[in-house]
Every structure is written in structure tokens, then in C-alpha cells.
C-alpha positions in Angstrom: -23.8 73.9 -8.3 -20.2 75.4 -7.4 -17.2 73.9 -8.4 -16.3 73.6 -4.5 -19.6 71.3 -3.7 -19.2 69.6 -7.3 -15.9 68.5 -6.7 -16.7 67.4 -2.8 -19.4 65.6 -4.5 -17.7 63.8 -7.1 -14.5 63.0 -4.4 -17.2 61.3 -2.5 -18.5 59.4 -5.7 -14.7 57.9 -6.3 -14.5 56.8 -2.7 -17.6 55.4 -2.6 -16.8 53.4 -6.2 -13.3 52.6 -5.3 -13.1 52.4 -1.7 -8.9 51.9 -0.2 -7.9 53.0 -3.9 -8.0 56.7 -3.1 -6.7 58.2 0.0 -6.4 55.2 2.0 -4.0 51.8 1.5 -5.1 48.8 1.4 -5.1 46.8 5.0 -5.6 43.2 6.2 -5.2 42.5 9.9 -6.5 40.3 12.6 -9.4 42.1 14.9 -8.7 40.2 18.4 -11.7 42.3 19.9 -14.4 40.8 17.3 -12.7 37.3 16.3 -12.3 37.8 12.9 -10.2 39.4 9.9 -10.3 42.7 8.8 -9.9 43.7 5.3 -9.7 47.6 4.1 -11.4 47.9 7.6 -14.5 45.5 6.7 -15.2 42.5 8.8 -13.7 39.4 6.3 -14.2 35.7 6.2 -12.0 33.5 3.9 -13.0 30.1 2.1 -10.1 29.1 0.3 -8.7 25.8 -1.5 -5.2 24.4 -2.0 -3.4 24.4 -5.0 -0.1 23.9 -5.4 1.3 25.7 -9.1 4.3 22.9 -9.0 1.8 20.1 -9.8 0.1 21.7 -12.5 1.7 22.6 -16.0 1.5 26.5 -16.4 -0.6 26.3 -19.4 -3.5 25.0 -17.0 -2.8 27.5 -14.1 -5.8 29.7 -15.4 -8.0 26.8 -16.0 -8.0 25.2 -12.2 -7.9 29.0 -10.9 -11.2 30.0 -12.6 -12.8 26.7 -11.3 -11.6 27.4 -7.9 -13.0 31.2 -8.1 -16.5 29.6 -9.9 -16.9 27.4 -6.8 -17.4 30.7 -4.7 -13.6 30.6 -3.1 -12.4 34.3 -2.4 -9.0 32.9 -1.6 -6.4 30.2 -2.4 -3.4 28.7 -0.3 -0.4 27.4 -2.2 3.1 26.4 -1.1 6.5 27.5 -2.1 9.0 24.0 -2.4 12.2 25.5 -1.9 14.0 22.7 -3.3 11.6 23.1 -6.8 13.2 26.3 -7.3 17.1 26.0 -6.0 17.9 22.5 -7.0 21.8 23.5 -7.0 22.8 25.7 -4.2 22.9 29.3 -5.7 21.4 28.6 -8.8 17.4 30.0 -8.7 14.7 28.8 -11.5 11.7 31.1 -11.6 10.8 30.4 -14.8 8.1 28.6 -17.0 6.3 25.9 -14.7 8.2 27.3 -11.6 7.1 31.6 -12.3 5.4 31.5 -9.0 4.9 35.6 -9.5 2.8 34.7 -12.8 0.9 32.4 -10.8 0.5 35.1 -8.2 -0.8 37.5 -11.0 -3.1 34.9 -12.6 -4.8 34.7 -9.1 -5.1 38.1 -8.3 -6.2 39.0 -12.2 -8.8 36.7 -11.6 -10.0 37.6 -8.2 -8.8 35.8 -5.8 -6.7 36.3 -2.7 -3.5 34.2 -1.7 -2.8 32.5 1.3 1.0 31.7 1.1 2.9 29.3 2.5 6.8 29.5 1.7 8.5 27.3 4.0 11.2 26.9 4.3 9.5 23.2 5.3 6.3 22.9 3.7 5.5 18.8 3.8 2.9 18.5 1.4 4.0 15.1 0.5 6.6 16.8 -1.6 10.4 15.2 -1.6 11.9 16.1 1.7 9.1 18.3 2.7 10.3 21.0 0.0 14.1 21.1 1.7 16.6 20.8 -0.7 18.4 17.5 -0.6 21.9 19.1 -0.7 21.2 20.7 3.0 22.5 16.8 3.4 25.8 17.6 2.5 26.4 18.1 6.0 25.6 14.7 7.2 24.8 15.5 10.6 22.8 18.7 10.0 19.8 19.2 12.3 17.0 20.4 10.1 14.1 22.4 11.1 16.5 23.7 14.0 18.9 26.3 14.8 22.0 24.7 13.2 24.0 27.4 12.0 24.8 25.8 8.7 20.9 24.8 8.4 20.0 28.7 9.3 22.6 30.1 6.8 21.2 28.3 4.2 17.3 29.1 5.3 18.6 32.8 5.3 20.4 32.9 2.0 17.1 31.6 0.6 14.6 33.5 2.0 16.8 36.4 1.3 16.0 35.7 -2.2 12.7 34.5 -1.9 10.9 37.0 0.1 11.6 40.4 -1.5 10.3 38.7 -4.9 7.2 38.2 -2.7 6.6 42.0 -0.8 5.3 43.6 -3.9 2.3 41.0 -3.6 1.4 41.3 -0.3 -2.0 43.0 0.0 -1.2 46.0 1.4 1.2 46.5 -1.4 -1.6 46.2 -3.9 -1.3 42.4 -4.3 -3.3 39.5 -3.3 -1.3 37.9 -0.7 -3.4 38.4 2.4 -1.3 36.2 5.0 1.7 34.2 5.1 2.7 31.1 7.1 5.8 30.5 8.9 7.1 27.1 8.5 4.5 24.3 8.7 3.3 22.2 11.2 6.1 22.6 13.2 4.5 21.2 16.6 5.0 17.6 15.0 8.6 18.0 14.6 11.0 16.6 17.2 13.1 19.8 17.9 11.0 22.0 19.2 13.3 24.6 18.8 11.9 28.1 20.1 15.1 30.2 18.9 14.4 29.0 15.2 11.2 30.1 15.4 11.7 33.4 16.9 14.8 33.3 13.9 12.2 32.9 11.4 9.9 35.6 12.7 12.3 37.8 12.9 13.5 37.1 9.2 10.1 37.3 7.6 9.4 40.4 9.7 12.9 42.1 8.3 11.9 40.6 4.7 7.9 41.6 4.5 7.2 44.3 7.3 5.3 44.7 10.3 1.9 44.9 8.3 1.7 41.4 7.0 -0.3 38.6 8.9 2.3 35.9 9.8 0.5 32.6 11.0 1.4 28.8 12.0 -0.4 25.6 11.1 -0.3 22.9 13.2 -2.6 19.7 14.4 -5.7 20.3 16.0 -4.1 19.6 20.1 -2.9 21.0 22.4 0.2 18.8 22.2 0.8 20.0 18.8 0.5 23.8 19.6 2.8 24.0 22.4 6.1 23.9 19.8 4.0 25.3 16.9 2.9 28.2 17.9 5.1 31.1 19.3 4.4 34.7 20.1 4.1 37.2 16.8 2.7 34.6 15.0 -1.3 33.9 14.6 -1.5 30.6 15.7 -3.8 28.2 13.5 -5.2 24.1 13.0 -5.7 21.8 10.5 -8.3 18.7 10.8 -10.5 17.1 8.7 -14.2 16.1 8.3 -14.5 13.3 10.8 -12.9 15.7 13.6 -15.2 17.4 16.4 -15.2 20.8 15.5 -15.8 22.0 18.7 -12.9 20.7 20.1 -10.7 21.1 17.2 -11.3 25.4 17.5 -10.9 24.9 21.6 -7.4 23.6 20.7 -6.6 26.8 18.5 -8.4 29.2 21.1 -5.9 27.6 23.7 -2.9 29.5 22.0 -5.3 32.3 20.7 -8.1 33.2 23.0 -9.3 36.0 20.8 -9.0 36.2 16.7 -10.7 34.5 13.7 -11.1 30.6 14.1 -9.1 29.0 11.3 -8.9 25.8 9.5 -5.9 26.0 7.4 -6.2 22.5 6.2 -9.7 21.1 5.9 -8.8 17.7 4.5 -11.2 16.7 1.1 -9.6 13.6 0.5 -6.3 12.1 1.8 -3.1 10.9 0.1 -2.1 7.5 -1.5 1.1 5.3 -1.0 2.3 2.7 -3.5 0.7 -0.4 -2.1 -2.1 1.0 -0.6 -5.7 1.5 -1.4 -6.8 5.2 -3.0 -7.9 7.0 -0.5 -11.6 8.1 -1.0 -14.0 10.6 1.4 -17.4 10.9 1.0 -18.5 14.2 -0.6 -21.5 14.0 1.9 -19.2 13.9 5.0 -17.4 16.8 3.3 -20.0 19.1 2.6 -21.6 18.5 5.9 -18.7 19.4 8.2 -17.7 22.3 5.9 -20.9 23.9 6.5 -20.5 23.4 10.4 -17.5 25.2 10.1 -18.9 28.3 8.1 -21.7 28.0 10.3 -19.6 29.2 13.2 -17.9 31.7 11.0 -14.7 30.0 11.0 -12.3 30.8 7.8 -11.7 27.7 6.1 -9.0 26.6 3.9 -9.9 23.3 1.6 -6.8 21.1 1.2 -6.7 20.1 -1.2 -9.2 21.7 -4.0 -6.9 20.3 -6.8 -4.3 18.0 -6.0 -2.5 17.7 -9.3 0.6 15.2 -10.6 4.0 14.5 -8.8 5.9 14.5 -11.9 9.1 13.6 -12.5 10.6 12.4 -9.2 9.3 14.9 -6.9 6.9 12.8 -4.7 7.5 12.2 -0.9 7.3 9.5 1.5 6.0 8.8 4.6 7.8 6.6 7.3 8.0 3.9 8.1 9.3 4.2 4.3 6.2 4.5 1.9 6.6 6.2 -0.9 3.5 8.3 -2.8 2.7 7.8 -6.5 2.6 10.1 -9.3 -0.6 11.0 -8.7 -1.7 13.5 -6.3 -5.4 13.6 -7.1 -6.2 13.2 -3.3 -9.8 12.5 -4.1 -10.0 16.5 -4.3 -13.0 18.5 -5.5 -11.1 19.2 -9.1 -9.5 16.0 -9.7 -5.7 15.5 -10.7 -6.6 16.4 -14.3 -9.2 19.4 -13.5 -12.0 17.5 -13.6 -15.4 18.9 -12.2 -16.8 16.2 -9.7 -19.4 15.6 -7.3 -17.8 16.9 -4.6 -17.0 20.2 -6.3 -20.8 20.8 -6.6 -21.6 19.6 -3.1 -19.1 22.1 -1.8 -20.2 25.0 -4.1 -23.9 24.6 -3.0 -22.4 24.9 0.9 -20.7 28.0 -0.1 -23.9 29.3 -1.3 -25.3 29.0 1.8 -23.0 31.3 3.2 -21.7 33.8 0.8 -22.1 34.8 -2.7 -21.2 32.6 -5.7 -20.5 34.2 -9.1 -22.7 33.8 -11.4 -21.7 32.5 -15.1 -20.6 29.5 -16.8 -18.2 27.3 -14.9 -15.1 26.6 -17.2 -15.9 22.4 -18.6 -13.8 19.6 -17.9 -11.0 19.1 -20.4 -11.9 17.0 -23.1 -9.6 13.6 -23.2 -8.5 11.8 -26.0 -7.6 7.9 -26.4 -4.7 8.3 -28.5 -4.9 4.0 -28.8 -1.3 1.8 -28.9 1.9 2.9 -29.4 4.5 -0.3 -30.4 7.6 -0.1 -28.2 11.1 -1.1 -29.4 13.9 -2.1 -27.0 16.8 0.5 -27.5 19.6 -0.4 -24.9 19.7 -1.8 -20.8 21.0 0.3 -18.4 24.2 -1.5 -18.2 25.2 -1.2 -21.8 24.4 2.5 -22.1 26.2 3.4 -18.4 28.9 5.7 -20.4 26.4 7.3 -22.0 24.0 8.3 -18.9 26.7 8.6 -16.6 28.0 12.2 -17.5 30.2 12.9 -14.3 32.0 9.5 -14.9 32.8 6.7 -13.1 33.8 7.6 -9.0 36.0 4.8 -7.3 35.9 4.2 -3.3 36.9 1.4 -1.0 32.6 1.8 0.3 29.7 2.7 -1.5 28.8 6.4 -1.7 25.2 8.2 -1.1 23.9 10.4 -3.8 24.9 13.1 -1.8 28.4 12.3 -1.9 28.1 11.7 -5.4 26.1 15.4 -6.0 23.1 13.8 -7.0 19.7 14.4 -5.7 17.2 12.4 -8.0 16.9 9.2 -9.9 19.3 6.3 -10.3 22.9 5.6 -9.1 24.8 2.6 -10.5 26.9 0.6 -8.2 29.4 -1.8 -9.1 31.9 -4.3 -7.8 32.8 -8.0 -8.1 32.7 -11.3 -6.1 35.3 -11.4 -3.5 35.1 -15.2 -3.7 33.3 -18.1 -5.7 29.7 -18.7 -5.0 29.0 -22.1 -6.6 25.6 -22.1 -4.3 23.2 -19.2 -3.5 25.0 -16.9 -1.2 22.6 -14.0 0.3 23.9 -10.5 -1.0 22.5 -8.4 2.1 21.8 -5.0 3.5 22.0 -6.0 7.1 21.6 -2.2 8.1 18.8 -1.9 5.7 20.8 0.8 3.9 19.2 0.3 0.4 17.6 3.5 -0.2 15.3 3.0 -1.6 15.1 -0.1 -4.4 17.8 -1.7 -5.6 17.8 -4.0 -8.8 21.0 -6.7 -8.7 22.8 -8.6 -11.3 25.7 -10.5 -11.9 27.7 -10.7 -15.0 24.7 -9.1 -16.9 22.2 -11.8 -15.4 19.2 -10.0 -13.2 19.2 -11.8 -9.8 16.7 -10.1 -7.3 15.4 -6.6 -6.2 16.5 -5.1 -2.7 13.8 -2.8 -0.9 14.0 -1.0 1.7 12.2 -1.8 5.0 10.9 -5.0 2.7 13.7 -7.4 1.0 16.9 -6.9 2.9 18.8 -9.8 0.9 18.8 -12.0 -2.1 21.0 -14.7 -3.1 23.4 -14.9 -5.8 25.7 -17.3 -7.5 29.1 -16.6 -9.7 33.0 -17.0 -9.6 35.3 -14.7 -7.6 35.5 -11.6 -9.9 32.1 -11.6 -11.6 31.1 -8.4 -11.9 28.0 -7.3 -9.5 26.0 -4.3 -11.2 23.3 -2.9 -8.1 21.3 0.0 -9.7 19.7 1.9 -7.0 16.4 4.0 -7.4 15.7 7.3 -5.3 11.8 6.7 -4.6 11.5 10.2 -2.9 12.5 11.7 0.1 10.3 11.4 3.4 8.3 14.7 3.9 7.3 14.4 7.4 8.3 13.6 11.0 11.8 13.3 12.2 13.2 11.0 9.4 13.0 14.0 6.7 17.0 13.8 6.6 16.6 11.3 4.2 19.9 9.7 2.8 19.5 8.0 -0.9 21.5 5.3 -2.6 23.8 2.5 -0.8 23.6 4.3 2.9 25.6 1.5 4.8 27.5 -1.3 3.4 26.3 -4.5 1.7 27.4 -7.9 2.7 28.2 -11.2 0.5 27.3 -14.0 3.3 29.5 -12.6 5.6 32.2 -10.8 4.0 31.6 -7.1 4.0 31.8 -5.5 -0.1 34.6 -3.5 -1.3 35.9 -1.7 -4.4 33.0 0.1 -5.5 32.8 1.9 -8.9 29.8 4.1 -8.6 28.2 6.1 -11.8 26.0 9.0 -11.7 23.0 8.8 -14.1 21.8 11.7 -15.8 18.8 9.6 -17.4 16.7 12.7 -18.0 19.0 15.0 -19.6 20.1 11.6 -21.9 16.3 11.3 -22.9 15.9 15.1 -23.9 19.2 14.8 -26.0 18.2 11.6 -27.7 21.3 9.7 -26.6 20.0 6.1 -26.3 20.3 4.5 -29.6 19.3 1.2 -30.8 21.0 -2.1 -29.8 20.8 -5.3 -31.7 17.5 -7.3 -31.3 18.1 -10.2 -29.2 16.0 -13.4 -29.3 13.9 -14.2 -26.4 11.8 -17.1 -25.8 8.4 -16.6 -26.9 5.3 -17.3 -24.5 7.9 -17.7 -21.2 7.4 -14.8 -19.3 10.6 -13.6 -17.4 10.2 -13.3 -13.6 13.1 -10.7 -13.7 15.0 -9.1 -16.7 18.1 -6.3 -16.9 16.9 -2.7 -16.6 16.1 -1.2 -20.0 14.9 1.5 -22.0 12.2 1.4 -24.7 10.9 3.6 -27.2 8.1 4.2 -29.7 6.3 7.3 -31.0 2.7 8.6 -31.8 1.5 10.9 -34.6 -1.6 12.8 -33.6 -4.2 13.4 -36.4 -4.4 16.3 -37.8 -7.9 16.3 -39.3 -9.4 16.4 -35.9 -10.1 19.4 -34.3 -8.9 20.9 -30.8 -5.8 18.6 -30.6 -3.9 17.6 -29.0 -6.4 17.1 -26.0 -5.6 15.7 -22.6 -4.9 11.7 -22.1 -3.8 8.8 -19.7 -1.1 6.4 -20.4 -1.3 2.6 -19.2 1.1 0.2 -19.5 -0.3 -2.9 -19.4 2.5 -6.3 -18.8 5.0 -3.5 -17.7 5.9 -3.7 -13.9 7.8 -0.9 -12.6 9.8 2.0 -14.1 9.9 5.7 -15.5 8.0 7.2 -18.6 9.2 10.5 -20.1 7.2 11.8 -23.2 8.8 14.6 -25.8 11.9 14.8 -23.0 8.9 15.4 -20.3 9.6 13.3 -17.3 5.8 12.1 -16.6 6.5 10.5 -13.5 6.7 6.9 -11.8 4.7 3.5 -13.2 3.9 0.7 -10.7 0.9 -1.3 -11.7 2.5 -4.4 -9.8 1.9 -2.7 -7.2 -0.8 0.1 -7.3 -3.2 1.6 -6.9 -2.3 4.0 -9.5 -2.4 2.3 -12.8 -2.6 5.2 -15.5 -0.4 8.4 -15.7 -2.3 11.7 -16.4 -0.7 13.4 -19.8 -1.3 17.0 -20.0 -2.3 18.2 -23.3 0.4 21.3 -22.9 3.4 18.2 -23.4 1.6 16.8 -26.8 2.8 18.2 -30.1 0.3 18.0 -33.4 3.4 19.4 -35.6 5.8 16.3 -35.1 5.7 13.1 -33.8 5.4 12.4 -30.0 8.3 10.5 -28.8 7.9 8.3 -25.6 10.6 6.7 -23.9 10.1 4.2 -21.0 12.6 2.9 -18.3 11.1 -0.3 -17.6 13.4 -1.4 -14.6 11.8 -5.2 -13.5 10.1 -7.1 -16.4 8.7 -6.1 -19.9 5.7 -7.8 -21.8 7.5 -8.0 -24.8 8.2 -12.1 -25.0 4.7 -13.0 -24.5 2.0 -10.3 -25.7 2.4 -7.2 -27.8 5.3 -4.7 -27.0 3.0 -1.8 -26.5 1.9 1.1 -24.2 -1.5 2.2 -24.4 -3.0 6.1 -24.4 -6.8 5.8 -22.7 -9.1 8.7 -21.9 -10.2 6.9 -18.5 -7.6 7.1 -15.6 -7.3 4.1 -13.3 -6.3 5.3 -9.7 -7.8 2.5 -7.4 -6.5 -0.7 -8.5 -6.8 -3.5 -5.9 -3.3 -3.4 -4.2 -1.7 -5.8 -1.4 -2.2 -3.5 2.1 -3.9 -1.2 3.4 -3.9 2.4 4.1 -1.8 4.0 7.0 -2.1 7.8 8.4 1.5 9.6 7.9 -0.1 10.7 11.0 -2.9 11.1 13.7 -4.8 14.2 13.4 -5.7 14.4 17.4 -6.6 12.3 19.9 -8.3 13.5 23.5 -4.9 13.6 25.0 -4.5 16.6 23.0 -6.7 18.9 24.5 -5.0 18.1 28.1 
């Protein structure tokens, strides 16, 4: 064989083995003639699943991604929450659990492509839909519009984010095949085409002309009117109960040709405090998924794993209903990454239409019941206020909002005095529904009641003129969907005592997370309590305990769940990590997921609880309990409400 012929044969073999890596660049595009995507020139269909890195500890990213890959998915979809990375203007955090580049590399190493949804607005049942609260420093800002101040902030953020994403585009050798611009914009009231044109130009300028940019909207023509725009490929979202033919007909109204895409096929649904845990049948999900794959649609399963709203990151819907700490979503992988019946049902469907990887599936992570931990009372919030308020008191005639006080999350203490004697119960009220979102009221150090947005607008108080009134206001999470996402927190309007408007306020921004991390909450002298007489309401207070993980048992620490029997509502930290909110008195969530990654075998594990209403310590053991079983579906008071309608017949007109 001649040298020339040998070289030709060798080159041909290399091309056959490595495809686009020799001589041609990787490519991903929309094929309008054949109604499909093209990946490296070949027809391609993605079967994807949503995973939010912001809801899963970094230590578990690989486990969750591997399970998704082994289910037969060839892609994942993820949001980038702006407020998660720029909590303070100009200060960016992409480290640790926020290291999105590491997450993308990990997905690619495992063999998964990526559908990126960088916002700027994401919804996602995330605080303020991913928009940073500091945007509200301009009180009349029109979010998600051509408002110059909003556009300036978006341009600066995207100017920081998108250049870091560009190397991970598929045509540049990375895993990102498509990038969404905005999110469900057709469901927002502004309908500002100039805004969408601006974003399109911005994304093109930063990412180039080759990347497939897309939009997602509800599967109805009315949603697509404002959500779709020339230059962005229009896709739709709908759940397993939808009429698939009608839903894709709506997409065809905006995109007569090109691939069929359901960008959010709902495997479950979100929860709210006070509503039942959402459950969607595995059989219904599997049947609907099979029908979509049979018509060669591209599908993203939302969620494939939900994860947890650690800290204060949960969102809320309107009329105001906050989402709980768990974002389990009744997804194929549970909040803790457990394999479920739904996981295997979906895997069986995917196997009918494409090749599923062979080999063992990573098992469900083991859970360990560490048992009861005795808690000891430290201090009330009132007694610790000087320690908790790093910035010191702020005085004003009328109450200021969290935004005015330069605080995004958590708690602010508002203090004033009674302007006259209240020998008889007198209503302390929020006539304009200005408590956002929940306020714990005390007079002269005695708890008297709770005000709650939309639900409890008045409590009766007694006391003498000059008595100290303390109101601890909790931000329960900002609205993430609809016209009310400009959700100011704190006392956003004046309070009245009877017919008199209260003035002369002192406000304390509370840096509770930092105080817990630094161990600044000391013990106070124990107080005598009447055993066997449960208090109906107590002052918000901190409690502390610790537990040691035995070193004689192999493979510890393991994941666990914490429940708080007899405790009413509050926040819990373990080793300084803000695990989230608990509210078993309202439900449906009772236990909180505790990932092993925050636990220690080398030192005692420190637990801090902020109980806002009533501890159980006067009438039962003052303990919390670590168990190996989650409880997400306790009986609650009301029926669930969808935060959006998926579509109706009228949407197709």
C-alpha cells in the first residue's frame, strides 16, 4: 500500500471515529424543512430533565446527574438565578454551590447536553423569579420591560454572565445546545416587544449568531402573542393532563415549521404552605410522555429532581401563598435524590424510543436516624437585638421597607411606643394590608399576636402610653410569578392603633445568619415556666443543641431528615448552614432534608432553631428529632391552588 493511500485510509478512519472533531466544527441548529433539530448535521431529538443546581448541594451534583443520564436522558435543563449570584449590586459569587461552570463541566463529562435558561427572569418558584431584590431600590421600576434602570441592570448582569457561558456553547466544544431568552413572557402584563428585541440583540452580541435561542410560553395562542418574537424559536410548556395535539397546534401557530418542543412537561407540581402536597400519577406522566415521543417531539421533564429551597430562597404566588422549603415536586428523583416508581416508569418509556445506558444506576443514598437532640433556650430576639443588628438602629417617622433598610431576606425588628393608654383591648391594624409577610407583635416584652398578609390584619393590644411595641417582620419569600413580582417586604404601609397612625419608629435589620455562623447567640438565665400549661404564643427566641455522629459506624455521615414535634414555626440552622423554614403547624411539609455534606463526624454538630411562635419545652421534652423518613404530605387546612392556568380553549382562538 502506498504511503499516500495509507494516509487517506487513516484519515477516513479518523473521521468515522471522531466525526466533527476532525476538520469540521460541532454544530446545533433548527432544521425548518424537516421539522427537527440538527446536531453535527444529523437529525436530533432531546429528551431532557430539569435540575436546578441552586437547589442541590454541590457534593450531590454528580449523583443526581448520573441518575438522570442512566434514566435515558440525553440533556438537562437548568436555570441561572440572577439573585443567587449577585445578592449585592456588583458583587458576584460563582463559588461553591454557586459554581455553575463546574456544574456544566460535570454534565458534559457525564455525557449530558445542556439547555440553559439564564433569565434574566426565571420564575422557577424562586424568590422574585430570580430577579435581585435590590432592583426595587427604584420604587416605581417596571420589571421585565424597557424601563431604563431595569435594562441597565440587565445589561450589566448579562455582560458578566454570558461571556462566561460562551465557551460552553456546543459549537465551541461545550454542552450547551440551546439558550432561553427570558421566560414565559407571554404571561406577563407588560408585553413589551422592545424589551424582547433588546434581549435578543444582547444575547446575540454576547453569544454569537450560531447558538439556538428560544422562548417558552404556555401552550396557548394568547400566551405566544407576547412571548414569541422573530429571531427566537418559540416553544411551549404543558403537563400530562393537556391535549397534546392542541398544545403543539398552539406552538405551530408561532412556529409553522421546525421541531415540536415541550420545554416544561410537568412531572408533578409545586406546593404551598397550607395546601396539600401535590402528587401526579406515574402512569399518567408515562402515558403522556410516550404520546409526545411518538410524535417525535422534544421534551424536557420539569422537574426531574426538584431539590430544596434552602435558606430563604423559596418564592410565593399571588394571592400571597409562600412555597415551603421542600421543592420535591413529586419528581422522578425525590428531594433527596431517591429513585422513585416514577423514575423507572419514565425510564421504561424512554427505552421504547431511544437507547438507555446499560449498567447499574447509582442507588438511593442511605438515610440515618440520629435520634433526638435536646434543645436549650438561648435568647429571645428582643434580648439579642443589639447583637443581631450589625448595622445598628435606624429611626424614621414612618416604617421603612426591607429595601429602604438595604436588607433582602430574613427579619427586621420594628419598634415604637403606644401613643396613649389602652386599658381596653385596642386594635393594632394594617388597614392597607401592609404586613409583608408575617409579623410577631409584643408589648412590653409580652407576645400578643401575629399579623399575616391577606389573612390577619389586626390584633388587639393593651398597655399604657409609652409602652414599647415590638414587631418582628418575616419575609416569607417574594412573589415569583405574575404582575406582583415587585414584592416589597417589611411594613410597606403604616400601622394604626385604633384610628391613630403610629409614628416614631426605630428599625433593626437583623443579620441572623451571620450571628449564627459566628456563634454570637449566648445563653440567658433560665426562666420559670408553668409546666403542663402550653403557651399559646411566646416571644420569638433562639434555641441551641448539638449531637455527635458515632465514629464506630461505617459510612457516616449520611443524609437525614429533621422534624420538630411540638414546635410551631421558624428557621433552623445546622453547623451554620441555613436549612430553611419549618412550619409543621400549617404543613404540608413536616420534615426538612438534611444533606450529609453539611454534617461532621470530626466535631459535634451544632443546631440552632429560631422559634417564632411557641416552643414545646414547657409541656413536653424540649427536643428535635433526626429521622430517616421524610414527611411532606401532612394533613392541612386548605385546597391547593394552581399559580397559573396551563391553557383553555380560548387560548387557541
